[in-house]
GUPARO-845442 format. One line per 2 residues: number of its first residue (from 1); for each residue x negated, y negated, z negated of C-alpha. Coordinates in steps of 0.05 Angstrom, whole numbers. Layout:
NUM = X,Y,Z  ...
***
This chain:
1 = -461,670,875  -415,694,932
3 = -388,650,987  -330,683,1024
5 = -302,661,1091  -227,675,1096
7 = -217,641,1163  -230,678,1229
9 = -299,673,1260  -292,651,1332
11 = -345,642,1384  -404,598,1360
13 = -374,588,1290  -438,618,1262
15 = -474,555,1286  -434,515,1236
17 = -421,568,1183  -495,585,1179
19 = -527,619,1119  -559,553,1100
21 = -493,515,1105  -457,566,1062
23 = -512,566,1010  -507,490,1007
25 = -431,494,998  -442,544,942
27 = -493,499,907  -449,437,912
29 = -388,476,887  -424,505,827
31 = -456,439,807  -400,389,822
33 = -331,421,829  -316,421,755
35 = -330,346,752  -287,336,814
37 = -227,369,780  -238,329,716
39 = -238,264,756  -173,283,790
41 = -144,293,721  -168,224,702
43 = -129,195,761  -65,225,733
45 = -82,200,663  -90,129,690
47 = -22,130,724  9,155,659
49 = -23,98,621  4,48,671
51 = 73,79,666  69,69,591
53 = 56,-5,600  -19,-9,615
55 = -49,-43,674  -109,-44,720
57 = -165,-94,709  -239,-105,716
59 = -276,-58,670  -304,-92,607
61 = -355,-36,598  -389,-53,665
63 = -387,-129,659  -463,-132,650
65 = -473,-94,716  -427,-143,752
67 = -463,-203,721  -532,-177,738
69 = -555,-213,802  -618,-171,811
71 = -593,-107,844  -577,-96,917
73 = -559,-37,960  -608,-6,1011
75 = -623,-45,1074  -579,-27,1134
77 = -600,39,1165  -617,49,1239
79 = -553,47,1280  -515,11,1225
81 = -545,-58,1229  -494,-84,1279
83 = -423,-58,1266  -381,-112,1298
85 = -331,-62,1326  -318,8,1301
87 = -270,59,1332  -235,114,1293
89 = -209,180,1315  -209,256,1306
91 = -265,302,1329  -232,338,1387
93 = -272,342,1451  -237,287,1490
95 = -237,237,1432  -309,253,1416
97 = -331,234,1486  -283,174,1493
99 = -302,145,1425  -377,152,1437
101 = -369,120,1506  -321,66,1483
103 = -370,9,1475  -359,7,1400
105 = -420,3,1356  -396,58,1309
107 = -349,117,1315  -314,140,1252
109 = -311,214,1268  -251,232,1227
111 = -243,297,1190  -192,264,1144
113 = -129,223,1158  -132,229,1234
115 = -145,304,1230  -101,362,1210
117 = -147,408,1169  -132,472,1206
119 = -189,521,1203  -202,511,1278
121 = -203,435,1269  -250,439,1209
123 = -302,482,1244  -287,463,1316
125 = -295,389,1300  -364,402,1272
127 = -382,440,1336  -360,381,1378
129 = -404,335,1336  -463,382,1343
131 = -452,387,1418  -447,312,1425
133 = -512,301,1388  -545,353,1433
135 = -511,323,1495  -479,389,1511
137 = -406,366,1508  -359,356,1566
139 = -283,359,1576  -237,367,1635
141 = -163,350,1627  -106,391,1655
143 = -101,338,1710  -173,352,1729
145 = -203,289,1701  -275,300,1676
147 = -305,267,1614  -380,263,1602
149 = -425,223,1556  -458,159,1577
151 = -534,149,1565  -555,152,1492
153 = -568,77,1486  -495,63,1504
155 = -464,111,1453  -433,92,1386
157 = -466,113,1321  -431,173,1290
159 = -404,163,1220  -366,224,1194
161 = -306,217,1147  -298,280,1105
163 = -233,295,1069  -217,261,1002
165 = -233,291,934  -162,315,925
167 = -160,362,985  -180,435,980
169 = -210,481,1032  -173,547,1024
171 = -212,584,1078  -278,582,1038
173 = -284,611,968  -343,606,921
175 = -341,662,869  -267,669,884
177 = -251,595,874  -222,550,928
179 = -273,498,950  -269,422,959
181 = -251,398,1029  -296,338,1016
183 = -358,379,1000  -344,429,1056
185 = -339,376,1110  -400,340,1083
187 = -443,403,1077  -424,431,1145
189 = -443,367,1181  -506,355,1141
191 = -532,426,1150  -517,430,1225
193 = -530,359,1248  -566,319,1193
195 = -637,333,1215  -618,325,1289
197 = -593,255,1274  -657,239,1238
199 = -697,265,1298  -657,217,1342
201 = -678,158,1299  -613,150,1261
203 = -587,193,1204  -528,230,1173
205 = -477,176,1158  -410,182,1124
207 = -346,144,1109  -319,163,1040
209 = -243,160,1032  -191,155,976
211 = -238,143,917  -207,113,855
213 = -267,98,810  -342,88,807
215 = -347,155,772  -321,187,836
217 = -375,148,874  -426,175,825
219 = -403,245,842  -414,232,916
221 = -483,203,901  -501,266,862
223 = -478,308,921  -523,268,967
225 = -583,277,922  -571,352,914
227 = -561,363,988  -621,322,1010
229 = -666,360,962  -637,427,984
231 = -647,413,1058  -713,377,1051
233 = -685,312,1079  -718,248,1051
235 = -677,218,995  -638,157,1017
237 = -630,177,1090  -557,193,1079
239 = -516,129,1081  -443,121,1062
241 = -390,68,1072  -334,71,1021
243 = -263,56,1040  -232,12,987
245 = -163,38,1001  -137,53,931
247 = -112,2,881  -158,24,824
249 = -220,21,869  -206,-53,884
251 = -224,-68,812  -289,-28,815
253 = -321,-50,881  -387,-72,851
255 = -392,-10,808  -380,34,869
257 = -435,-1,907  -481,6,848
259 = -470,80,841  -486,91,914
261 = -537,36,922  -594,76,952
263 = -544,110,998  -495,52,1008
265 = -476,24,1076  -420,-21,1051
267 = -345,-23,1039  -284,-22,1084
269 = -214,-50,1074  -161,3,1089
271 = -92,-28,1095  -40,28,1096
273 = -73,71,1043  -82,10,998
275 = -8,-5,1002  7,69,990
277 = -37,67,928  -3,5,901
279 = 64,41,903  36,106,876
281 = -1,73,818  56,27,796
283 = 115,67,820  151,66,753
285 = 142,-8,740  202,-36,776
287 = 212,-94,824  147,-130,808
289 = 110,-76,847  162,-63,900
291 = 140,-77,972  186,-99,1029
293 = 186,-66,1098  115,-41,1110
295 = 108,-76,1177  123,-143,1144
297 = 65,-136,1093  9,-171,1130
299 = -63,-179,1108  -48,-252,1091
301 = 2,-239,1035  -27,-261,967
303 = -50,-194,937  -77,-168,1003
305 = -114,-234,1015  -145,-230,946
307 = -167,-158,960  -202,-174,1026
309 = -234,-238,1002  -262,-201,941
311 = -288,-145,985  -329,-192,1029
313 = -355,-231,970  -375,-167,933
315 = -409,-135,993  -450,-195,1014
317 = -470,-210,943  -504,-142,943
319 = -530,-139,1015  -477,-90,1038
321 = -434,-92,1101  -361,-111,1095
323 = -318,-77,1148  -248,-100,1164
325 = -184,-61,1173  -151,-23,1228
327 = -120,-51,1291  -70,6,1302
329 = -42,-21,1367  -52,22,1430
331 = -44,-2,1502  26,6,1530
333 = 53,11,1601  98,-48,1584
335 = 61,-114,1599  104,-153,1549
337 = 88,-103,1493  14,-108,1511
339 = 13,-183,1511  44,-185,1441
341 = -2,-130,1415  -66,-161,1441
343 = -46,-229,1411  -35,-197,1343
345 = -101,-160,1346  -138,-223,1366
347 = -108,-262,1309  -123,-207,1259
349 = -196,-200,1281  -205,-276,1284
351 = -184,-281,1211  -231,-225,1191
353 = -291,-253,1229  -277,-322,1199
355 = -273,-292,1129  -343,-263,1136
357 = -330,-190,1154  -387,-158,1192
359 = -341,-118,1237  -274,-85,1242
361 = -236,-23,1265  -195,-6,1326
363 = -158,59,1340  -162,61,1416
365 = -218,48,1467  -172,-3,1501
367 = -178,-48,1439  -254,-47,1434
369 = -269,-106,1479  -221,-154,1445
371 = -250,-139,1376  -321,-144,1402
373 = -306,-210,1436  -276,-241,1374
375 = -334,-220,1329  -387,-240,1380
377 = -357,-309,1384  -372,-316,1309
379 = -436,-275,1304  -470,-301,1367
381 = -538,-266,1371  -536,-245,1298
383 = -520,-171,1283  -478,-185,1221
385 = -456,-238,1171  -494,-213,1110
387 = -519,-283,1098  -448,-310,1090
389 = -444,-301,1015  -374,-328,1004
391 = -393,-359,937  -328,-399,942
393 = -289,-335,926  -268,-322,854
395 = -213,-270,852  -179,-254,786
397 = -145,-189,765  -79,-227,763
399 = -86,-245,837  -100,-172,856
401 = -39,-151,817  8,-204,845
403 = 49,-158,888  112,-194,867
405 = 95,-255,910  97,-214,974
407 = 150,-244,1020  199,-201,1059
409 = 259,-157,1049  279,-84,1052
411 = 320,-73,1115  357,-14,1145
413 = 312,-22,1206  251,-15,1162
415 = 280,46,1128  296,78,1195
417 = 226,63,1220  195,95,1159
419 = 238,157,1166  227,166,1241
421 = 153,152,1242  139,198,1182
423 = 178,256,1211  147,248,1280
425 = 78,245,1250  89,305,1205
427 = 114,346,1263  50,333,1301
429 = 7,344,1238  39,411,1225
431 = 22,430,1297  -51,412,1287
433 = -54,339,1312  -73,286,1261
435 = -74,222,1304  -9,207,1341
437 = 15,148,1383  85,129,1359
439 = 122,65,1379  57,36,1410
441 = 17,46,1346  -36,99,1330
443 = -11,132,1267  -47,178,1218
445 = -33,208,1150  -36,141,1115
447 = 25,119,1155  66,178,1132
449 = 43,167,1061  64,94,1058
451 = 130,111,1093  151,166,1045
453 = 125,128,984  166,67,1001
455 = 228,109,1009  215,144,942
457 = 206,76,909  267,44,941
459 = 311,103,922  287,105,849
461 = 296,30,842  365,33,875
463 = 344,-20,925  399,-54,966
465 = 385,-61,1040  399,-123,1083
467 = 464,-88,1104  488,-85,1032
469 = 478,-10,1027  440,21,969
471 = 383,69,985  404,138,962
473 = 382,209,978  445,220,1019
475 = 431,157,1060  359,178,1074
477 = 382,248,1095  435,218,1141
479 = 384,171,1173  335,227,1182
481 = 386,267,1221  406,206,1262
483 = 334,188,1279  315,260,1297
485 = 376,263,1344  345,206,1384
487 = 281,246,1397  266,296,1452
489 = 277,368,1429  308,352,1361
491 = 305,424,1339  229,422,1339
493 = 229,374,1280  263,421,1230
495 = 200,438,1190  176,366,1190
497 = 245,342,1167  245,393,1110
499 = 175,374,1086  188,299,1092
501 = 254,301,1053  222,345,999
503 = 169,293,983  209,230,997
505 = 268,252,954  232,291,900
507 = 249,272,828  175,275,810
509 = 129,237,857  80,282,894
511 = 11,251,897  -4,269,970
513 = 45,297,1020  -13,332,1056
515 = -21,379,996  46,415,1004
517 = 40,410,1080  -29,443,1077
519 = -1,501,1037  45,516,1096
521 = -14,526,1143  -46,594,1155
***
């Protein structure tokens, strides 16, 4: 077996790209990559079946597993017992320090949607995590402000989010084959930092994105078992929280927990990606699965409400944490904007805490306290709500599929917002920045995905806007040029405009816009 590094080896990269790490990547690739590719094919087959008139539903072949009350996931691991507020963000030096110092219980150290997978980000992010664990990280801004870690007992627990199963890592080849971004991110962190985390009394913890079936969860579990055995780490010390952010996965929550049960740390409700997946999965099925302006689709609309209620019920039934969705608002210099944003965050977190969630996400340190306060008002001295079983919840497949009852309309303002935000985000992504503040919200790749997917769907369904104008390719192109003209340095958005229009206006829907964008990177 040969493992070849195509990316440049900068200072200290050998600490991450060690012989042991590369050997682990080779092992995982040889044992699991074929299955990964087969499972990606199954995703496409399922979409084709739905296009031909099929539908999602709870799996009849796993009904006995769902009906069996005897099994539970592993008890919460050290550092993951109390998760009342979690902060998300990329693994650059400044964010690493700020997130760990934020007062959140958990930091989702993001190698996925909030990170552009440049070679330097992939390896450099792992170095920042290693340095943070060893307390050797510091950062000084251009303005001279210094950032350093607080004492260990005040730091958030690190939970790393690797890339999804669909993303490749073109800078590492095994026997000449491109590797999986998921397995590379996982292996590099585990090999460099896994034992160090165990020595600190915690463990190597992960957030798993974009899965569409329990068979994909089984693949992750097999990766955990292989890696633990290879590195001599006790089986079960890896823990993983799964993002239920695809439409198919919402119908397989219990099966996903079961597959990962000795490694499971719960499930999370991911809003934007879930909406993106609804469109992607049912994109050819007409108005019954057509969503209005994305900012008008709240967590309280019928199908989203069914999804979150089922998630809490499923998790607590099996002893797993249920983690709520993202508060994407970021503090503004405008007091009126702040007042409105904080009120919306408080209402959102109050609903989640009342529903039984054990914690929730924020995207900025300035939002940690409000989330913590809301959950503490419900939790009191308890670390979680695992005892709140929500036996009153009985969600049907029909409720999960009831997209048609979503109120709202498709407006020109909504179309313009989708175009502008997606292009601004893509411009930053192509420059190597995966988390971007736009219009007082922290945006990541999920935002761009839902934005371009809505435009694709509206165009193909010939949707009429509130102005009476039909959404066409020419209209989208015109709006793109008008919105770019409003931005500073419009010429700098040329590549982002080109990439965005290619995916938003393509005749054939492209599964992930990050795939063609990644191909453009060195």
